[in-house]
N, C-alpha and C positions, 0 to 999 in steps of 0.2 A: 509535452508533459513529462517530466522526470519522476520517477516513482522510487527510483532508488531499489532497496531490498526490506518492505515493508513487513512487521509481526503481525500475528493475526491476535487478535482479541477477543477471548471468549465470551459468553454472558456471566461467567464468573470474576469478571474484572481483571482476569490474569492475561500478561501480555504474553504470546509462544512466540519465538524464535527471536531474532537481533535483526536491530535496524540498523540499516546502512543509509548514511543520509544521502539524499539524492542528488546534491549536487556534486558529488563524485563519481555519478555516472558519465563514462564517456560521451554518449550520444544522447538525444532526447528520445521517450520511448514512442510519442506519437507527434507526426507534424504538425504544424499551426493548424487547427479547425480540422484535425484529422481523425481518425480511429485508428484504434488498435487491439489485439487480444492477448493476455499475456497471463502467465501462470504462475502462482506462489505455491513452494513445498515446505509446511511447515508440521513438524509431528506435533500434536495433541494429545490428552486422555481422551478416551472412546465416551465418556459419561458429559464430556462438555456439550453445549449445545448453542446455538445462535451466534455465528462468527461474523466478527468485524474485521476490514482491513483498513488502515490508514492510507489515505491517498493524498500525495502531495502534489499539489499545481502550481506551477511557478507562475509568479505574478507576472507584472510588466518589469519589474528590475528583477535584472541575474541575480540568482542565488538566493531569492526571497519568496519564502514558499505559503500558500495558504493550504491546512490540512483539513481530508473530510474522511468521516469515519462512515465506510460503504459496508453495507448491510451484504455480506455473501453467503448466508444461510443457505440457501438453495442451489450454491454452486457447485 
């Protein structure tokens, strides 16, 4: 899985941070069928709640990704 550098999406619908496409990441974050822990650091206003991160997962074809919004509110 490549995640690039994803932005954080707040409940206000605003994207915070810059998106770096996952196809320029030098190596995958996780091996096939593996697990990994990672962090993201994005500054957001204190009054914004309920955060999501866009997770890009490479499909069976190189540089073709499916994107998932993952709830990171409690992280």
